[in-house]
C-alpha positions as CSV (number, residue, x, y, z in Angstrom):
1,M,49.8,-43.0,18.7
2,T,46.3,-42.0,19.8
3,D,43.1,-43.4,18.5
4,P,42.8,-42.8,14.8
5,G,39.3,-41.5,15.3
6,H,38.3,-42.3,11.7
7,I,37.4,-45.5,9.9
8,P,38.3,-45.5,6.2
9,V,35.3,-46.2,4.0
10,L,35.1,-48.9,1.3
11,L,38.6,-50.0,2.2
12,D,38.4,-53.5,0.8
13,Q,36.8,-52.3,-2.4
14,V,39.6,-49.7,-2.8
15,L,42.3,-52.2,-2.3
16,N,40.6,-54.7,-4.7
17,L,39.9,-52.3,-7.5
18,L,43.1,-50.2,-7.3
19,D,45.1,-53.4,-6.9
20,P,48.3,-51.8,-5.4
21,Q,51.5,-53.8,-6.3
22,P,55.0,-53.8,-4.8
23,G,57.2,-50.9,-6.0
24,E,54.3,-48.7,-7.1
25,F,53.9,-45.0,-6.4
26,V,50.6,-44.0,-4.8
27,V,49.0,-40.6,-4.3
28,D,46.4,-40.2,-1.6
29,C,44.8,-36.8,-2.5
30,T,42.9,-36.5,0.8
31,V,44.9,-38.5,3.3
32,G,43.0,-37.5,6.4
33,R,44.0,-39.8,9.4
34,G,45.8,-42.2,7.0
35,G,43.3,-45.1,7.0
36,H,43.5,-45.8,3.3
37,A,47.2,-44.7,3.1
38,E,48.3,-47.2,5.8
39,H,47.0,-50.1,3.8
40,L,48.1,-48.8,0.4
41,A,51.6,-48.2,1.7
42,G,51.8,-51.7,3.1
43,A,50.6,-53.2,-0.2
44,V,53.3,-51.4,-2.3
45,Q,56.2,-52.6,-0.2
46,P,58.9,-53.3,-0.9
47,G,60.0,-50.3,-2.9
48,G,56.7,-48.5,-3.1
49,W,55.8,-45.1,-1.7
50,V,52.7,-43.0,-0.8
51,F,52.4,-39.3,-1.3
52,G,49.7,-37.9,1.0
53,F,48.1,-34.5,0.5
54,D,45.8,-32.8,3.1
55,L,44.7,-29.3,4.1
56,D,44.6,-30.3,7.8
57,A,48.1,-30.2,9.1
58,D,47.3,-32.1,12.3
59,N,45.6,-34.9,10.5
60,L,48.5,-35.0,8.0
61,A,51.1,-35.3,10.7
62,F,49.0,-38.1,12.4
63,A,48.7,-39.9,9.0
64,E,52.5,-39.7,8.4
65,Q,53.2,-41.2,11.9
66,R,50.6,-43.9,11.3
67,V,51.9,-45.0,8.0
68,Q,55.5,-45.0,9.0
69,A,54.8,-46.9,12.2
70,A,53.2,-49.6,10.1
71,G,56.4,-49.8,8.0
72,G,55.2,-47.8,5.0
73,A,57.1,-45.2,3.0
74,F,55.3,-41.8,3.1
75,S,55.7,-38.2,2.1
76,A,53.4,-35.6,3.6
77,V,52.3,-32.6,1.6
78,H,50.3,-29.9,3.5
79,S,48.4,-28.7,0.5
80,S,45.2,-29.0,-1.5
81,F,45.2,-31.8,-4.1
82,V,44.7,-29.0,-6.6
83,R,48.5,-28.5,-6.5
84,M,49.2,-32.2,-6.7
85,P,50.0,-32.5,-10.4
86,Q,52.6,-29.7,-10.2
87,V,54.1,-31.1,-7.0
88,L,54.6,-34.5,-8.7
89,R,56.0,-32.9,-11.9
90,D,58.4,-30.9,-9.7
91,R,59.6,-34.1,-8.1
92,Q,59.6,-36.0,-11.4
93,V,57.3,-38.6,-10.0
94,H,54.7,-40.6,-12.0
95,A,51.7,-41.9,-10.0
96,D,50.7,-45.5,-10.6
97,M,47.6,-45.0,-8.5
98,V,45.5,-42.0,-7.3
99,L,42.9,-42.1,-4.6
100,A,40.7,-39.2,-3.6
101,D,38.3,-39.7,-0.6
102,L,36.2,-36.5,-0.8
103,G,34.7,-36.9,2.6
104,F,36.2,-35.4,5.8
105,S,37.5,-37.1,8.9
106,S,35.4,-38.1,11.8
107,N,37.7,-36.2,14.2
108,Q,36.9,-33.0,12.3
109,M,33.2,-33.6,12.6
110,D,33.4,-34.5,16.3
111,D,35.4,-31.4,17.4
112,P,33.0,-28.6,18.2
113,Q,35.8,-26.1,17.7
114,R,35.9,-27.0,14.0
115,G,32.3,-26.0,13.5
116,F,31.3,-28.8,11.1
117,S,28.5,-30.1,13.2
118,F,25.4,-28.8,14.9
119,N,25.5,-31.6,17.5
120,A,27.5,-29.4,19.9
121,D,27.8,-25.7,19.9
122,G,31.0,-24.1,18.6
123,P,32.3,-21.4,16.3
124,L,30.8,-21.4,12.8
125,D,34.1,-22.3,11.1
126,M,34.0,-25.3,8.7
127,R,37.5,-24.7,7.3
128,L,39.3,-28.0,6.3
129,D,42.5,-25.9,6.6
130,P,42.2,-24.0,9.9
131,S,44.7,-21.4,8.6
132,G,42.4,-20.5,5.7
133,R,41.1,-17.0,5.6
134,T,37.4,-17.5,5.2
135,A,35.2,-19.3,7.7
136,A,31.5,-20.2,7.4
137,A,30.6,-17.2,9.7
138,D,32.4,-14.9,7.2
139,L,30.3,-16.2,4.3
140,I,27.1,-16.1,6.3
141,A,27.8,-12.5,7.0
142,A,28.9,-11.5,3.5
143,M,26.7,-13.4,1.0
144,T,23.5,-11.8,-0.3
145,E,20.2,-13.5,0.3
146,R,20.1,-14.8,-3.2
147,E,23.7,-16.2,-3.0
148,L,22.8,-18.0,0.3
149,A,19.7,-19.4,-1.2
150,D,21.5,-20.6,-4.4
151,A,24.3,-22.2,-2.3
152,I,22.0,-24.0,0.1
153,F,19.8,-25.2,-2.8
154,Q,22.7,-26.2,-5.2
155,Y,25.1,-27.7,-2.6
156,G,22.6,-28.8,0.0
157,E,19.7,-29.6,-2.3
158,D,17.4,-28.2,0.4
159,P,13.9,-27.4,-1.0
160,Y,13.5,-24.7,1.8
161,A,16.7,-22.9,0.7
162,R,15.0,-19.6,0.1
163,R,13.2,-19.6,3.4
164,I,16.5,-20.4,5.2
165,A,18.4,-17.7,3.4
166,R,15.7,-15.1,4.2
167,K,15.7,-16.2,7.9
168,I,19.5,-15.8,8.0
169,V,19.5,-12.4,6.4
170,Q,16.8,-11.1,8.7
171,S,18.5,-12.5,11.8
172,R,22.0,-11.2,11.0
173,V,20.7,-7.6,11.0
174,R,20.0,-8.0,14.7
175,E,23.1,-9.9,15.7
176,P,26.1,-11.7,13.9
177,I,25.7,-15.4,13.3
178,R,28.9,-16.8,14.7
179,T,28.0,-20.2,16.2
180,T,26.8,-23.6,15.0
181,A,23.9,-23.5,17.4
182,Q,22.7,-20.1,16.1
183,L,22.7,-21.3,12.5
184,A,21.0,-24.7,13.3
185,R,18.3,-22.8,15.3
186,L,17.6,-20.4,12.4
187,V,17.2,-23.3,10.0
188,E,14.8,-25.1,12.3
189,E,12.8,-21.8,12.6
190,A,12.8,-21.5,8.8
191,Y,11.4,-25.0,8.5
192,G,8.7,-24.3,11.0
193,P,6.4,-27.2,11.8
194,R,8.0,-29.3,9.1
195,A,11.1,-29.5,11.3
196,R,9.4,-32.1,13.5
197,S,8.5,-34.4,10.6
198,S,11.9,-34.1,8.8
199,R,13.6,-37.5,8.5
200,M,17.0,-35.8,9.2
201,H,17.9,-32.7,11.2
202,P,16.7,-29.7,9.2
203,A,20.1,-28.1,9.4
204,T,21.9,-31.1,7.8
205,R,21.7,-29.8,4.2
206,T,22.6,-26.2,5.1
207,F,25.7,-27.3,7.0
208,M,26.8,-29.4,4.1
209,A,26.2,-26.6,1.7
210,M,28.2,-24.1,3.7
211,R,31.1,-26.6,4.2
212,I,31.2,-27.1,0.4
213,A,31.1,-23.3,-0.1
214,V,33.8,-22.5,2.5
215,N,36.3,-25.0,1.1
216,D,35.3,-24.6,-2.6
217,E,35.1,-28.3,-2.8
218,L,33.4,-28.7,-6.2
219,A,35.9,-26.4,-7.8
220,A,38.7,-28.5,-6.4
221,L,37.2,-31.7,-7.7
222,R,36.7,-30.1,-11.1
223,S,40.4,-29.1,-11.1
224,L,41.5,-32.6,-10.3
225,L,39.3,-34.1,-13.0
226,D,40.5,-31.6,-15.6
227,D,44.1,-32.5,-14.6
228,I,43.4,-36.2,-15.0
229,T,41.8,-35.6,-18.4
230,R,44.8,-33.6,-19.6
231,A,47.2,-36.2,-18.4
232,A,45.3,-39.0,-20.0
233,G,45.4,-37.1,-23.4
234,Q,49.1,-36.5,-23.2
235,R,50.0,-40.1,-22.5
236,E,53.7,-39.3,-22.1
237,G,55.7,-36.8,-20.0
238,T,52.9,-36.5,-17.5
239,W,52.4,-37.0,-13.7
240,L,50.3,-40.1,-14.3
241,A,51.9,-43.4,-15.3
242,A,50.7,-45.0,-18.6
243,K,48.4,-47.5,-16.9
244,A,47.5,-45.6,-13.8
245,R,44.4,-46.4,-11.8
246,V,42.3,-43.6,-10.4
247,G,39.7,-44.0,-7.7
248,I,37.4,-41.3,-6.3
249,I,35.1,-41.7,-3.4
250,S,32.3,-39.1,-3.3
251,F,29.5,-38.4,-0.8
252,H,27.4,-35.9,-2.8
253,S,25.3,-36.4,-5.9
254,L,27.0,-33.4,-7.6
255,E,30.4,-34.9,-7.0
256,D,29.5,-38.4,-8.2
257,R,27.9,-36.9,-11.3
258,M,31.1,-35.0,-12.2
259,V,33.2,-38.1,-11.7
260,K,30.9,-40.3,-13.7
261,Q,30.8,-37.9,-16.6
262,T,34.5,-37.5,-16.7
263,F,35.3,-41.2,-16.5
264,A,32.7,-42.0,-19.2
265,E,34.1,-39.3,-21.5
266,L,37.6,-40.6,-21.1
267,E,36.4,-44.1,-22.0
268,R,34.5,-42.8,-25.0
269,R,37.7,-41.2,-26.2
270,E,39.5,-44.5,-25.6
271,L,41.9,-42.9,-23.2
272,A,40.7,-45.0,-20.2
273,T,38.7,-48.0,-19.2
274,R,36.1,-47.8,-16.4
275,L,36.6,-50.5,-13.9
276,T,33.3,-49.7,-12.3
277,R,30.2,-49.2,-14.4
278,R,28.1,-48.3,-11.4
279,P,29.4,-46.7,-8.2
280,V,30.6,-49.2,-5.6
281,T,28.8,-48.8,-2.3
282,A,29.2,-50.1,1.2
283,T,28.0,-53.6,2.1
284,E,25.2,-53.8,4.7
285,Q,27.7,-55.0,7.3
286,E,30.0,-52.0,6.7
287,A,27.2,-49.5,6.7
288,R,26.1,-50.9,10.1
289,A,29.6,-50.7,11.5
290,N,30.4,-47.3,10.0
291,P,27.3,-45.2,9.3
292,R,29.4,-42.6,7.4
293,A,30.0,-45.2,4.7
294,R,26.3,-45.3,3.8
295,S,26.5,-42.4,1.3
296,A,30.0,-43.3,0.0
297,K,30.3,-44.0,-3.8
298,L,33.5,-45.3,-5.3
299,R,34.3,-45.1,-9.1
300,V,37.5,-46.4,-10.5
301,M,39.1,-46.2,-14.0
302,Q,42.4,-47.2,-15.5
303,L,44.3,-45.1,-18.1
304,G,45.1,-46.6,-21.5
C-alpha cells in the first residue's frame, strides 16, 4: 500500500463521541482514503462492518484495501451518499453509526490534474467523481454573470464576487477559461491592489465556490439531513438503528448551519439528543500537525 496521503481530521473526537462498539454496523458516507474508516472498522470488531461510500473510485479502492489490510470488514460503494439510505434498505441493513466528513482528500487537492487547487496549473476540473459530466470549466463557460456572482458570493462568501464574475465573463469572450492558473489570475486581477493585502490568496473563495457548485455539495448535504430526519421520525423499519449516532464534519459555515439547525430541530421534537451543543474543533496540537483540521467542525447526535 502506498502513502495514504491524507490525515483524517478530528479522529479522536470522532471515536470518542460516536463510541463504536463490537458488532456494530457503521456507514462512512465520504470514506476518502479510509482514515476514519480504518479506525472505526477496528473498533467494531469482532462482528462489525463498515460500509464506505465515495464518488472517487480510486480513493474508494485504496480505502477498501487499507481497512481490510488492518483486519476490518468493509464494503465499498462507488456512489454519492445521497443514494446511501436506499442502498442500505436494499441490503436490509440498519446503521448503528453514520459519519460524514464533508471535506475532500489531500491527494485530490495535491493532484494538479484534478483542478482543485491554484497552487499548480492544471485543467479546471474540480469533479469529485472524475466520470461526472460537468467540470468547473463547463460551469465557468455556461453560467451567466449573475449566476457566477451569486455562486461566488453564496458559496465562497467573497465580497468581490461581482467584480470576479464580471472579469470572468469579459475574459471568456476572448478565450475559454480552461485552467486553474487562468482562473486564479483573473480573480487576482479582479481584486486589483487589494490582492496584495489579502490574508489568503484571492482565489481561495472562488475555487471553493466553484467546487461546491460543480459537485452540488450543499444539495447533497440537504438530502442526507432530510433522510436522517425522515428516518428519525419513522423510528421503525428504517435504515437507521433505534439509537444510532450520527456525526457530521463540516468545513463551511453554510454546511455547519444546516447541520446545527437539523440536529436542534430533531432534539426539539424529542427524536434525538445532541451529544455536542457546540461544534467540536481541533486542538492546537492537531491544527499545527494538520492545517486542514483548523476549519473542521464536528457535530454529533443520537437518535431516540
